[in-house]
N, C-alpha and C positions, 0 to 999 in steps of 0.2 A: 504494498499497500504506499507506505514513505520509508524514508530510515530514520525510524525511533532511535535508532544507537546515536546519530549524528545530532541530537537535539539534545539538551542539557534535561537529567532528569527530572525534572520540573516540568516541564511541554509537555513529558511523552502521553498522553493521551490521545484516546480513541477522539472526546468531543470536541477537542480542540483544535484535532484533525479537520476532523468532519464539517465545522461550520468556521475554520481559521484556513484551513488551508485553498489555493484555488484548485490544487489538483483534484482535491476529493470529489470538486463537480462534475470531474471529466474522467474520474473512476469507477463513479457508481452508477448504474445505468440508470436507477430509480433514485435519486440524491435527494427529492423531497420528502421521498419517503422512509429513507434514512436518516435523516436531519428529523424530521417527524419523532421517529422511535428513538432515537439518542435525546431529544429534549424531554420525553416522556421516562424513558428510565432514569437519567437523571432526576427528574420531580418525584420516580421511585422511591432513591436512593436520597434525597432531598427530605423527602417525609419520615424516613427509617434514621435519619439521622439528621436532626433539625441544628444542634450545635457543632457541626464539625465545620468546622472555620477554613481548611483545604478547602469544600463544598463549595462553601460560600463565596469564596475569593472565587471558584474559575466559574460556578454561576451568575458572578458579579461580571468579570472578563465577558462570557461568551455574550452577554446582556448588553455591554459597552461597545464592543468591534463585530454583532452580528445583526441584524438586521431581522434575518429570519432565524434564528434562536430566541429573540424578543419576539415574538410574533410567538412562534410552533409554544415557547413558555406561559404566553400567557391563555395559549389554551385548554389549561389543567389537565393534559394529560397525562396518566400514568397509566408506566412498561415493561412489563417482565418479560427479557427474554427467555426463550421455550424452544418454542421450534420457527425456524425459520428459512426464506430463500431468498439470498442476495444475488442481483444479477454487476457484474461490473462490467466494461473496457479496461480489460488489464494491455500495457503499453507491449509486454513480451509475447504472452500470447493471444491475445485477440479475447475475444466473448467468454468470459464465463458465467455458471450458475451456477452456486454452490448450497446447500440447501446442508441447515445445522440444528443438530439438536445442545440445547445450553441444560445441563449435570448440575442443580445447586446443593449440597452434599447439606445430609439434614442437621448436623453440630455443625457446620460454620456458611450460616445465612447469606456473607458476605462473599462469600467466594464462590465463583460459577466457573467450569470448565466446561 
């Protein structure tokens, strides 16, 4: 998707990539749906961890730098990753469709595999 290792550790974040990196709009076949789901997943986390300063900072940063994030955030939707399909315009291999299933361990609800 992007070279996350080249970014400072504090900036290695999927939501930052989706909303702040112009490459994301080219990479995802249905960027608006990916972006809406990403905002809704952040809203789920914000509801579960309302006092998390790093999460609050991320929401503030995205709100300031992305009009789209602000719009999706204002929709007040909540989304949990379970199963889905994502389409990509991959620069090396072309069109890809990936189906995924997310697993959340019962004893660690903040971990998603």
